[in-house]
C-alpha positions in Angstrom: 145.5 225.2 245.4 146.6 224.3 241.9 146.2 220.7 240.8 149.0 218.7 239.3 148.9 217.7 235.6 147.8 219.5 232.5 145.1 222.2 232.8 141.7 220.9 231.5 140.6 222.7 228.4 137.4 223.8 230.0 139.3 225.8 232.6 140.8 228.0 229.9 137.4 228.6 228.5 136.1 229.5 232.0 139.0 231.9 232.5 138.1 233.8 229.3 134.4 233.8 230.3 135.1 234.9 233.8 137.3 237.8 232.8 134.7 238.9 230.2 132.0 238.6 233.0 134.0 240.8 235.4 134.7 243.3 232.6 131.0 243.7 231.7 130.1 245.3 235.1 131.1 248.8 234.2 129.1 249.0 231.0 126.1 247.5 232.7 126.3 249.9 235.6 126.5 252.9 233.3 123.5 251.7 231.3 121.3 252.3 234.4 122.8 255.6 235.3 119.5 257.2 236.2 119.7 255.3 239.5 121.9 257.1 242.1 125.3 255.3 242.4 125.2 254.1 246.0 121.7 252.7 245.6 122.8 251.1 242.3 125.7 249.5 244.0 123.5 248.2 246.8 121.0 246.7 244.4 123.8 244.9 242.6 125.1 243.4 245.9 121.5 242.6 247.1 120.8 240.5 244.1 124.2 238.9 244.1 123.8 237.9 247.8 120.4 236.3 246.9 122.2 234.3 244.2 124.9 233.2 246.6 122.6 232.3 249.5 121.6 228.8 248.3 125.2 228.0 247.2 126.4 229.0 250.7 123.7 226.9 252.3 124.7 223.9 250.2 128.4 224.4 251.0 127.6 224.7 254.8 126.0 221.3 254.8 129.2 219.7 253.7 131.5 221.8 255.9 133.5 219.9 258.6 132.6 220.7 262.3 136.0 222.2 263.0 135.6 224.7 260.1 132.1 225.6 261.3 133.6 226.3 264.8 136.2 228.6 263.3 133.6 230.2 261.1 131.5 231.4 264.1 134.5 232.8 266.0 134.6 236.5 266.9 137.8 237.0 264.9 136.2 235.5 261.7 133.2 237.8 261.9 135.3 240.9 262.6 137.2 240.1 259.4 134.1 239.3 257.5 132.5 242.6 258.6 135.6 244.5 257.7 135.6 242.9 254.2 132.0 243.8 253.8 132.6 247.4 254.6 135.6 247.5 252.2 133.4 246.0 249.5 130.7 248.5 250.1 133.1 251.4 249.9 134.7 249.9 246.8 131.5 249.6 244.9 130.2 253.0 246.1 133.2 254.9 245.0 133.6 253.0 241.7 129.9 253.2 240.6 130.0 256.9 241.5 133.0 257.3 239.2 131.1 255.8 236.3 128.8 258.8 236.4 131.7 261.3 236.5 134.2 260.0 233.9 134.4 257.8 230.9 134.0 254.0 231.1 137.6 253.4 230.0 139.0 255.8 232.5 136.9 254.4 235.3 138.1 250.8 234.5 141.7 251.8 234.2 141.9 253.5 237.6 139.7 251.0 239.5 141.9 248.1 238.3 145.1 249.9 239.6 144.9 248.2 243.0 148.3 246.4 242.5 149.7 249.9 242.5 147.9 250.7 245.8 149.4 247.5 247.3 152.9 248.6 246.3 152.4 252.0 247.9 151.0 250.3 251.0 154.0 248.0 251.2 156.3 251.1 251.1 154.3 252.8 253.8 153.9 249.8 256.2 157.2 247.8 255.8 159.0 249.7 258.5 156.1 249.3 260.9 154.9 245.8 260.4 157.4 242.8 260.4 155.2 240.7 258.1 155.1 243.4 255.4 158.0 243.2 253.0 159.6 246.1 251.0 158.6 246.1 247.4 160.8 244.3 244.9 162.8 246.5 242.6 160.6 245.5 239.6 157.5 246.3 241.6 158.8 249.8 242.1 159.6 250.1 238.4 156.1 248.9 237.6 154.6 251.5 240.0 156.6 254.3 238.3 155.4 253.1 234.9 151.8 253.1 236.3 152.1 256.7 237.4 153.5 257.7 234.1 150.6 256.0 232.2 148.0 257.5 234.5 149.4 261.0 234.0 149.3 260.6 230.2 145.6 259.4 230.3 144.7 262.6 232.2 145.7 264.6 229.2 142.3 263.6 227.9 140.5 265.4 230.8 137.6 267.4 229.6 137.0 265.3 226.4 133.7 263.6 225.8 133.8 259.8 225.2 130.5 258.2 224.5 128.3 260.7 226.3 130.6 260.8 229.4 133.3 263.5 230.0 136.7 262.6 231.4 137.2 264.4 234.7 139.9 264.4 237.5 137.1 263.9 240.0 135.7 260.8 238.3 139.2 259.3 237.9 139.9 260.0 241.5 136.7 258.2 242.6 137.7 255.2 240.5 141.2 255.1 242.1 139.5 255.4 245.5 137.6 252.3 244.6 140.9 250.6 243.9 142.1 251.6 247.4 139.1 250.2 249.1 139.1 246.9 247.2 142.6 246.2 248.6 141.0 245.8 252.0 138.6 243.3 250.5 141.5 241.4 248.8 143.7 241.3 251.9 141.0 240.0 254.2 139.9 237.5 251.6 143.4 236.1 251.4 143.4 235.6 255.2 140.0 233.9 255.4 140.1 232.0 252.2 143.0 229.9 253.5 140.5 227.8 255.3 137.0 229.3 254.7 134.9 227.9 251.7 134.3 230.4 249.0 130.5 230.8 249.2 130.6 230.9 253.0 132.9 233.9 252.7 131.3 235.6 249.7 127.7 235.5 250.8 127.9 237.3 254.2 130.5 239.8 252.8 128.2 240.6 249.9 125.2 240.9 252.1 126.9 243.2 254.5 128.1 245.4 251.6 124.5 245.6 250.3 123.1 246.5 253.7 125.7 249.2 254.5 125.1 251.0 251.2 121.4 251.5 251.9 121.7 254.0 254.8 124.6 255.7 253.0 122.4 256.2 250.0 119.5 257.4 252.2 121.8 260.0 253.8 123.5 261.2 250.7 121.2 260.6 247.8 117.5 261.1 247.1 117.0 257.9 245.0 115.4 255.7 247.6 112.3 257.8 247.8 111.8 257.5 244.0 113.1 254.0 243.2 112.8 252.2 246.5 115.4 250.3 248.5 114.7 247.2 246.5 113.8 248.8 243.2 115.8 246.2 241.3 112.6 244.1 241.5 111.0 246.4 239.0 110.6 245.0 235.5 112.5 248.0 234.1 115.7 247.2 236.0 115.5 243.6 237.0 117.2 242.1 233.8 120.2 244.5 234.1 120.9 243.7 237.8 120.3 240.0 237.2 123.0 240.2 234.5 125.3 242.0 237.0 124.7 239.3 239.6 125.0 236.3 237.3 127.5 237.4 234.7 129.7 239.9 236.6 129.2 238.4 240.0 128.7 234.6 239.8 130.4 233.8 236.5 133.1 236.5 236.9 134.3 236.4 240.5 133.3 232.8 241.3 134.7 231.6 237.9 138.1 233.3 238.7 138.2 231.6 242.1 137.5 228.2 240.4 140.3 228.8 237.9 142.7 229.3 240.8 142.3 225.6 241.6 143.9 224.7 238.3 145.9 227.7 237.0 148.7 229.7 238.6 147.5 232.9 240.3 150.0 234.7 238.1 148.0 233.7 235.0 144.7 234.6 236.6 145.9 238.0 237.9 147.5 238.9 234.6 144.3 238.0 232.7 142.2 240.3 235.0 144.6 243.2 234.2 142.9 243.3 230.7 139.6 244.3 232.2 139.8 247.9 231.0 140.3 246.7 227.4 137.5 244.1 227.5 135.2 246.3 229.5 135.7 249.2 227.0 135.1 246.8 224.1 131.9 245.5 225.7 130.7 249.0 226.3 131.4 250.1 222.8 129.8 247.1 221.1 126.6 246.8 223.2 126.0 250.2 224.8 127.6 252.7 222.5 130.0 254.1 225.2 132.3 255.7 222.6 135.9 255.3 221.6 138.6 256.5 224.1 140.8 259.5 223.2 144.3 259.3 221.9 146.0 260.0 225.3 143.8 257.4 226.9 145.0 254.8 224.4 148.6 255.7 225.0 148.5 256.2 228.7 146.2 253.3 229.3 148.5 250.8 227.6 151.5 252.2 229.6 149.5 251.9 232.8 148.5 248.3 232.0 152.1 247.5 231.2 153.1 248.7 234.7 150.3 246.8 236.4 151.3 243.6 234.6 154.9 244.1 235.7 153.8 244.6 239.3 151.5 241.6 239.2 154.1 239.3 237.6 156.8 240.3 240.1 154.5 240.0 243.1 153.3 236.6 242.2 156.9 235.5 241.4 158.1 236.7 244.7 155.2 234.9 246.5 155.9 231.7 244.6 159.6 231.8 245.4 158.9 232.4 249.1 156.5 229.5 249.2 159.0 227.2 247.5 161.7 228.3 250.0 159.4 227.6 253.0 158.5 224.2 251.5 162.2 223.3 251.1 163.0 224.4 254.6 160.1 222.4 256.0 161.1 219.2 254.1 163.0 216.6 256.3 166.6 216.2 255.6 167.9 212.8 254.3 
């Protein structure tokens, strides 16, 4: 919930740091590409869950008894498990995409989840009474997104910093965007009452555990690197950076900012992840400069996403204000 009064200066600094933190994940994942993608994703979530564990324990001690009772309900754990599965699928698909396409393309398509939400609204509105039809501007934004995505694909086959742009890799990244919607939707339901670390810790741990047998069945990396190979001195620093910068600073920082800043501002800031992530990759990991069509199409795609995000948050705010006015006692 946003607090009244001016936003503290430190919150704006945290927002910038958090968005940069989230944006760094793609370049860091690509830097350790010798590890198979599902195992790489599991390692990231394993270490992140270890970082979150003491924070969750501390938060649990101060949690009221009624919240603790709700926390252990069957419904809560069905939703937590579903969120963990969605998170595992998201990371698995996205990290795999980083091996199959350029960093910029992967970031552009994995951040297209607002487009997935609009498509889901169109598909579900006639079946579910609580799902509204998209606003006109959301549909316009989705059309702009499709146009931008199509233009970026004109760079297919071109090499960008040692990675070749492919339809397959871009498709995996978009599949990651599809799966993350499940994580977002469940999170919005549970985070209405569940403290952040009590939600994030079990979801992250479930995601880490689920990815291990998937890696064992599909990949051969566990035999070479081990299920907990991130403890190796060769890899530890990179996965610690993923856990602390991309995970703790990035995601937890964004959740903290939501207490002070409008969700519209935070959501719009996150839309710039492809730009910041590509810049981080170019500056620190020599990931290369995107091709001409990626520049043009990417900017169009991001414009469409911003329009969708702006409209969605505006509609949500208007609905909340109307419900508040209806609930207010008449004089």
